[in-house]
Structure formats: C-alpha cells, structure tokens
VEXVOKOL-112511 format. One line per field, with one value per residue (C-alpha): residue in one letter; x, y, z. Coordinates in Angstrom, 2 decimals. Last residue first. Layout:
N
code (A|...) .
east (X|...) .
north (Y|...) .
up (Z|...) .
//
This chain:
179
code (A|T|D|G|S|Q|L|V|V|R|T|A|R|L|V|C|F|L|A|V|L|V|A|V|C|M|A|I|M|A|T|A|Y|G|W|L|L|P|I|Q|L|I|F|T|T|E|G|Y|A|A|K|D|I|M|G|F|W|L|R|W|A|L|L|A|T|F|G|L|M|L|L|D|G|A|L|D|L|W|R|N|V|T|G|G|F|V|P|K|F|L|D|V|R|A|H|A|R|M|Y|Q|A|Y|P|L|S|T|F|V|A|F|G|I|G|L|E|V|L|E|I|D|G|P|V|P|G|F|G|L|G|D|L|A|R|G|S|V|S|L|C|T|L|I|I|V|A|F|L|G|L|G|G|T|L|A|T|L|R|A|L|G|R|V|A|K|S|L|N|H|Y|M|R|V|E|C|T|E|K|A|M) .
east (-19.46|-16.85|-14.04|-11.16|-8.40|-6.24|-8.48|-9.70|-6.08|-4.37|-6.67|-5.90|-2.20|-2.95|-5.12|-2.41|0.62|-1.24|-1.99|1.92|2.58|0.14|1.56|5.32|3.53|2.06|5.69|7.32|3.98|4.64|8.30|6.94|4.72|6.69|10.00|6.61|5.87|9.22|10.67|11.00|11.60|9.45|6.52|6.92|6.70|4.79|6.30|3.06|3.28|5.70|2.74|0.29|1.93|2.42|-1.38|-2.15|-0.10|-1.33|-4.69|-3.65|-1.82|-4.46|-7.28|-4.42|-4.04|-7.91|-8.54|-6.02|-7.25|-10.83|-9.06|-7.34|-11.04|-12.94|-10.05|-10.12|-13.78|-13.48|-11.20|-13.49|-16.58|-14.93|-13.40|-16.72|-18.68|-19.02|-15.59|-15.39|-18.21|-16.94|-13.63|-13.29|-10.24|-7.58|-4.77|-1.80|-2.69|1.38|1.51|-1.16|0.63|4.00|3.07|1.11|3.89|5.65|2.67|2.66|6.17|6.47|3.23|5.33|8.18|6.36|4.41|7.41|9.83|7.10|6.20|9.66|11.13|13.47|14.58|13.51|16.28|19.71|21.05|20.48|16.87|15.84|17.03|13.32|12.52|15.78|15.11|11.66|13.23|15.94|13.49|10.96|14.10|14.86|11.48|10.89|14.12|12.78|9.38|12.11|14.17|10.55|9.04|12.98|12.20|8.49|10.14|12.66|9.73|7.46|10.13|11.00|8.37|7.34|10.87|9.93|6.70|7.61|10.44|7.87|5.33|7.54|8.84|5.18|4.99|8.02|6.88|3.93|5.50|7.45|4.56) .
north (-3.47|-5.84|-4.13|-5.34|-2.70|-5.14|-6.33|-3.13|-1.24|-4.53|-4.02|-0.46|-1.97|-4.20|-1.86|0.00|-2.04|-3.06|0.57|0.96|-1.73|-0.45|2.90|1.17|-0.54|3.21|4.60|2.24|2.58|6.24|5.79|3.37|5.58|8.62|6.47|5.02|8.43|8.30|11.37|13.10|16.64|18.63|16.42|13.81|10.26|7.16|4.08|2.43|-1.14|0.71|3.48|0.69|-1.57|1.59|2.52|-1.46|-1.08|2.27|0.94|-1.90|0.67|3.00|-0.04|-1.06|2.08|2.62|-0.62|-0.30|3.47|2.07|-0.64|2.26|3.82|1.11|0.74|3.91|3.99|0.90|2.56|5.61|3.61|1.67|5.53|7.34|9.11|12.62|13.64|12.13|13.52|16.54|14.54|15.31|13.95|14.86|12.65|12.53|9.62|9.13|5.97|7.32|10.28|8.74|6.15|8.86|11.64|9.67|9.78|13.43|14.74|12.29|13.95|17.23|15.97|14.72|18.10|20.22|18.07|18.78|22.36|22.98|21.79|23.61|26.02|29.47|31.83|33.57|35.90|38.88|40.21|36.60|37.63|37.65|34.45|32.76|33.69|32.03|29.15|28.86|29.41|26.68|24.26|24.92|24.58|21.72|20.02|20.74|18.62|15.83|16.20|15.95|13.12|11.02|12.59|10.86|7.22|7.06|7.89|5.48|3.01|3.74|3.92|0.59|-0.65|0.43|-0.86|-4.13|-4.02|-2.67|-5.46|-8.05|-7.27|-7.52|-10.52|-11.99|-10.00|-11.93|-15.16|-14.94|-14.23) .
up (25.04|26.29|27.44|29.61|29.75|28.47|25.48|24.01|24.89|23.06|19.97|19.77|19.39|17.06|14.70|15.06|13.76|10.49|9.96|10.24|7.90|5.97|5.66|5.27|2.18|0.95|1.03|-1.22|-3.38|-3.38|-4.77|-7.35|-8.49|-8.77|-10.29|-12.62|-13.78|-15.91|-16.11|-19.75|-18.39|-20.02|-20.53|-17.66|-18.80|-19.78|-20.03|-21.11|-19.22|-16.84|-16.27|-16.36|-13.47|-11.53|-11.71|-10.83|-7.58|-6.57|-6.56|-4.16|-2.00|-1.75|-0.86|1.85|3.22|3.58|4.84|7.75|8.43|8.65|11.18|13.11|13.19|14.81|17.46|18.07|18.26|20.50|23.21|23.04|23.94|27.34|27.89|28.40|25.61|26.32|26.15|22.57|20.84|19.27|18.79|14.74|13.95|11.63|11.18|14.13|15.52|15.95|14.37|11.57|10.99|10.70|8.21|5.75|6.02|2.89|1.10|1.26|0.74|-1.97|-3.89|-3.11|-4.63|-7.77|-8.41|-7.49|-10.39|-12.95|-12.27|-12.31|-15.10|-16.52|-13.61|-14.32|-16.07|-15.61|-18.30|-16.28|-17.88|-16.65|-12.62|-11.28|-13.07|-11.61|-8.38|-8.90|-9.90|-7.24|-4.74|-5.68|-6.14|-2.42|-0.98|-3.00|-1.13|1.80|0.64|-0.36|2.96|4.97|2.95|3.87|7.55|7.05|6.40|8.82|11.41|10.14|10.34|13.37|15.14|13.83|14.92|18.25|18.87|17.57|20.59|22.73|21.83|22.22|25.74|26.66|24.89|26.99|30.38|29.86|29.26|32.27|34.57) .
//
C-alpha cells in the first residue's frame, strides 16, 4: 500500500511538473504573439502616418514571421498536455471506454513520434543554418536563432508527449483492459 501511494505521489508530482513546463512554454509563446500584435499595430500605424514623418517598422515582416513561428512551436507542448489538438471524434461515442482508451494511447504514441521527428529535423536545420550563417534579408537576424528557439520548444514537446504516453498507458493498465 505504501509503495502504491509513493508511486501515485511520484506520478502526480511528475504530472504537475510537466504541466507547469508546458504552461510556461505556452505563456512565453503568448507573450511573443502579443509582441507580434504590438509590432504589427505600430507598423500599420506608421504606414498610415507616413506623411507626418513616420513609417513602417523596418523588417516588420521578418519579425512577424519569426514571432509567429515561435508562438506556434511554443503552443505545441501545452496543447498536447491538455489534449487540445484538433481531433475527429465522430466514432468515439460509438466505441466503448476500452477502445477509446486504446485509441488515446495510440494517438499519444503517434504524437510522440511526430514531435520526435520534428525535433530531429529541426536539429539538422539548426546545424545547417549555423554552418552557413544564414540571416534574414533586411534585419540580418541569424536564422539560427529561430531554429534554436523552435528546437527548445520541440524538446519540451517531446518531453510532454513522453509524459502523455505514460499517462495514457496508466489509464489503460488501471482499467484492466486487455483488448
């Protein structure tokens, strides 16, 4: 009994830590998205007031591209943890709990594979951008920075996906499903 309580406590602590990490990552991406909104408003306002000596923010498109990419990658871990990715639950009501638990596990395994694949390819892209020193056209921002931030977010996404596989496996095993 004490062993089971310790395992449950460890699982809940792990769940809390993973949820906190995923949430922190998403909040960081939200701040980045907020910065993109402000930048866009400033740039559009500058264009509108061009006759008064103002103008658009130089490199605004580059900054928006980098910011949106950052927001997308940082939202993936939280969406995975909360099971908030787009799903088609057309047949879910038809299947019983057993089949749905196994489908959740299969979906989490697929997401783990997908995030690991993205992280692996981002790693090679980051190495490539670093080797060639590619930069954005106007502001000369190293593309390595965008790849590095996406890589950090994808590492968090892989960790969260691993936890989600553990979570789904626990649900399947605790329900005694053998189908």
